[in-house]
C-alpha positions as CSV (number, residue, x, y, z in Angstrom):
1,X,-24.2,-14.8,36.6
2,X,-26.2,-13.6,33.6
3,X,-24.5,-10.2,33.8
4,X,-21.0,-11.8,33.7
5,X,-22.0,-13.6,30.5
6,X,-23.4,-10.4,28.9
7,X,-20.2,-8.5,29.8
8,X,-18.1,-11.2,28.2
9,X,-20.2,-11.3,25.1
10,X,-20.0,-7.5,24.7
11,X,-16.2,-7.8,24.8
12,X,-16.2,-10.7,22.3
13,X,-18.3,-8.6,19.8
14,X,-15.8,-5.8,20.1
15,X,-12.9,-8.1,19.6
16,X,-14.4,-9.6,16.5
17,X,-14.8,-6.1,15.0
18,X,-11.2,-5.3,16.0
19,X,-10.0,-8.5,14.3
20,X,-11.8,-7.3,11.1
21,X,-10.0,-4.0,11.2
22,X,-6.6,-5.6,11.8
23,X,-7.2,-8.1,8.9
24,X,-8.0,-5.2,6.6
25,X,-4.7,-3.5,7.6
26,X,-2.8,-6.7,6.9
27,X,-4.5,-7.3,3.5
28,X,-3.4,-3.8,2.4
29,X,0.1,-3.9,3.7
30,X,1.4,-3.6,0.0
31,X,-1.3,-1.2,-1.1
32,X,0.4,2.1,-2.2
33,X,-0.7,5.1,-0.1
34,X,-2.9,3.0,2.3
35,X,-3.5,4.3,5.8
36,X,-3.9,1.9,8.7
37,X,-6.9,2.0,10.9
38,X,-7.5,1.3,14.6
39,X,-10.6,0.5,16.5
40,X,-11.4,2.6,19.6
41,X,-13.4,1.2,22.5
42,X,-15.5,2.8,25.1
43,X,-16.8,1.6,28.5
44,X,-20.4,2.2,29.5
45,X,-22.4,1.3,32.6
46,X,-25.5,-0.8,32.3
47,X,-28.6,1.4,33.2
48,X,-30.1,0.4,36.6
49,X,-33.5,0.6,38.1
50,X,-34.0,3.3,40.8
51,X,-34.0,0.8,43.6
52,X,-30.4,-0.2,42.7
53,X,-29.0,3.3,42.4
54,X,-26.9,2.8,45.6
55,X,-25.4,-0.6,44.8
56,X,-21.9,-1.5,46.1
57,X,-19.1,-0.8,43.7
58,X,-18.4,-4.5,43.1
59,X,-21.9,-4.8,41.6
60,X,-21.6,-2.1,39.0
61,X,-21.8,-3.8,35.5
62,X,-19.7,-2.1,32.9
63,X,-19.7,-3.2,29.2
64,X,-17.4,-2.6,26.3
65,X,-18.3,-1.4,22.8
66,X,-16.4,-0.4,19.6
67,X,-16.9,3.3,19.6
68,X,-15.3,4.4,16.4
69,X,-12.6,3.5,13.8
70,X,-9.8,6.0,13.4
71,X,-7.3,6.4,10.6
72,X,-3.6,6.9,11.1
73,X,-2.6,9.5,8.5
74,X,1.1,9.1,9.2
75,X,3.3,9.0,6.1
76,X,4.4,5.7,4.7
77,X,7.9,5.1,3.4
78,X,8.7,6.8,0.0
79,X,10.4,4.5,-2.5
80,X,11.9,5.3,-5.9
81,X,10.0,3.5,-8.6
82,X,11.5,5.0,-11.8
83,X,8.0,5.3,-13.3
84,X,7.5,9.0,-14.4
85,X,3.8,8.7,-13.6
86,X,4.4,7.7,-10.0
87,X,4.1,10.7,-7.7
88,X,4.6,10.9,-3.9
89,X,3.6,13.8,-1.6
90,X,6.3,14.9,0.9
91,X,4.2,16.6,3.6
92,X,0.6,16.9,4.7
93,X,-1.6,16.8,1.6
94,X,-3.8,14.8,-0.7
95,X,-4.4,14.3,-4.4
96,X,-7.9,15.2,-5.7
97,X,-9.7,12.5,-7.6
98,X,-13.0,12.9,-9.6
99,X,-15.5,10.1,-9.0
100,X,-19.1,9.6,-10.0
101,X,-20.0,10.5,-6.4
102,X,-18.0,13.7,-6.4
103,X,-14.4,14.6,-5.4
104,X,-12.4,12.2,-3.3
105,X,-8.9,12.4,-1.8
106,X,-6.0,10.0,-1.8
107,X,-2.3,9.7,-1.0
108,X,-1.8,6.9,-3.6
109,X,0.1,8.4,-6.5
110,X,0.5,5.4,-8.7
111,X,-1.1,7.1,-11.7
112,X,-1.4,6.1,-15.4
113,X,-2.7,7.5,-18.7
114,X,-5.9,5.9,-19.9
115,X,-7.1,5.3,-23.5
116,X,-8.6,8.8,-23.6
117,X,-5.4,10.5,-22.6
118,X,-6.5,11.4,-19.1
119,X,-4.2,11.1,-16.1
120,X,-6.0,8.6,-13.8
121,X,-5.5,6.6,-10.7
122,X,-4.8,2.8,-10.7
123,X,-8.6,2.3,-10.6
124,X,-9.2,4.6,-13.6
125,X,-10.6,7.7,-11.7
126,X,-9.5,11.0,-13.2
127,X,-6.8,12.9,-11.2
128,X,-7.7,16.6,-11.0
129,X,-5.4,19.5,-11.7
130,X,-6.0,23.1,-10.7
131,X,-7.9,23.5,-14.0
132,X,-9.7,20.2,-14.1
133,X,-8.7,16.9,-15.7
134,X,-5.1,16.6,-17.0
135,X,-5.1,15.4,-20.7
136,X,-2.3,14.2,-22.9
137,X,-2.1,13.5,-26.6
138,X,-0.9,10.1,-27.9
139,X,2.4,11.5,-29.3
140,X,3.5,13.3,-26.2
141,X,6.7,12.1,-24.5
142,X,9.0,13.3,-21.8
143,X,6.5,13.9,-19.0
144,X,8.0,15.8,-16.2
145,X,6.3,16.7,-12.8
146,X,7.9,19.4,-10.8
147,X,8.1,19.7,-7.0
148,X,5.2,22.1,-7.0
149,X,3.0,19.6,-9.0
150,X,3.3,21.3,-12.3
151,X,3.2,18.9,-15.3
152,X,4.9,19.4,-18.7
153,X,5.7,17.2,-21.6
154,X,7.0,17.5,-25.2
155,X,3.8,19.5,-26.0
156,X,4.5,22.1,-23.3
157,X,2.8,22.8,-19.9
158,X,-0.2,20.5,-19.2
159,X,-1.3,21.9,-15.8
160,X,-0.6,21.5,-12.2
161,X,-1.7,18.8,-9.8
162,X,-4.3,20.0,-7.3
163,X,-3.0,19.3,-3.8
164,X,-5.2,19.9,-0.8
165,X,-5.1,19.6,2.9
166,X,-7.7,19.7,5.8
167,X,-7.7,21.5,9.1
168,X,-8.5,18.2,10.8
169,X,-7.6,15.0,9.0
170,X,-9.9,13.1,11.5
171,X,-12.9,14.3,9.5
172,X,-11.9,12.2,6.6
173,X,-13.8,9.0,6.1
174,X,-12.8,5.9,4.1
175,X,-14.6,5.9,0.7
176,X,-13.3,2.6,-0.8
177,X,-10.7,2.2,-3.5
178,X,-8.0,3.8,-1.2
179,X,-10.0,7.1,-1.3
180,X,-11.3,9.4,1.4
181,X,-14.3,11.7,1.6
182,X,-15.4,14.4,3.9
183,X,-17.9,17.2,4.3
184,X,-15.2,19.7,5.3
185,X,-14.0,22.1,2.7
186,X,-10.4,21.4,1.4
187,X,-7.7,24.0,1.5
188,X,-4.7,24.3,-0.8
189,X,-1.8,22.3,0.6
190,X,1.0,24.5,1.9
191,X,4.6,23.4,2.4
192,X,4.4,20.2,0.5
193,X,6.6,18.8,-2.3
194,X,5.8,16.5,-5.1
195,X,8.3,13.7,-5.9
196,X,8.2,12.3,-9.4
197,X,9.3,8.7,-10.0
198,X,8.5,7.8,-6.4
199,X,5.6,6.2,-4.6
200,X,4.4,6.3,-1.0
201,X,3.9,2.8,0.4
202,X,1.4,1.7,3.0
203,X,2.0,2.9,6.6
204,X,1.0,-0.5,7.9
205,X,3.7,-2.3,10.0
206,X,3.3,-6.1,9.5
207,X,5.0,-6.8,12.9
208,X,2.7,-4.4,14.8
209,X,-0.5,-5.7,13.1
210,X,0.4,-9.4,13.7
211,X,1.2,-8.6,17.4
212,X,-2.2,-6.9,17.7
213,X,-3.9,-9.9,16.0
214,X,-2.3,-12.3,18.4
215,X,-3.3,-10.3,21.4
216,X,-6.9,-9.9,20.2
217,X,-7.1,-13.7,19.5
218,X,-5.8,-14.6,22.9
219,X,-8.2,-12.2,24.6
220,X,-11.1,-13.8,22.6
221,X,-10.0,-17.3,23.6
222,X,-9.8,-16.2,27.3
223,X,-13.3,-14.7,27.2
224,X,-14.6,-17.9,25.5
225,X,-13.3,-19.9,28.5
226,X,-15.0,-17.5,30.9
227,X,-18.3,-18.0,29.2
228,X,-17.8,-21.8,29.2
229,X,-17.0,-21.7,32.9
230,X,-20.2,-19.6,33.5
231,X,-22.3,-22.1,31.6
232,X,-20.8,-25.1,33.6
233,X,-21.4,-23.2,36.9
234,X,-25.0,-22.5,35.9
235,X,-25.6,-26.1,35.0
236,X,-24.2,-27.3,38.3
237,X,-26.4,-24.8,40.2
238,X,-29.5,-25.9,38.4
239,X,-28.6,-29.6,39.1
240,X,-28.1,-28.9,42.8
241,X,-31.2,-26.9,43.2
242,X,-33.2,-29.6,41.4
243,X,-32.1,-32.1,44.1
244,X,-33.4,-30.1,47.0
245,X,-36.6,-31.2,48.7
């Protein structure tokens, strides 16, 4: 009886974590360049004492735990925005951003120019070109970004966006502010195109996430009922045993 309760509790804890991940996806459904996450579960067998090594199969206690959170790096829809500083990547690649903690990577191309003339992300982090930060003067107009990431304005060529890729995107970790980090060395992105005046939207599907949330909520409620029934069974058992002479 106690084991049944522990198994149910392990599932509830995993479901709570799963609901947190789903809620984060839903909250970022309109965040440009956001990549949805999913929680992976694993089953493990409760360690047994040596005397119980040959228990019947129906007495094996298996538990569930949230093993890891994975990111879906599938492309979101690309929409025309008309803003010359909006940039989308068509293909497998990332923009490089300089942060106080080092280089980070993002698919969000909703850039702007700050008061210092630097090309920065929506959060004010410098966007890196192949030669470092990309700088503009106040009187520059007519900014154009080519398909290869080259940037030019009325003052001439300003540089080229640094576009990188990784051998295994699964090594990338969320680093906040729609950024990713990794210990793996980046490689120059090959076969990608940059689209000026366009933005990549989130790859989160509202319908899919709401369905996942409903299923997780129902599972949580069912397990709550199982725990409640176990508590009532335990109470009745104690009451009956207390009446025996």
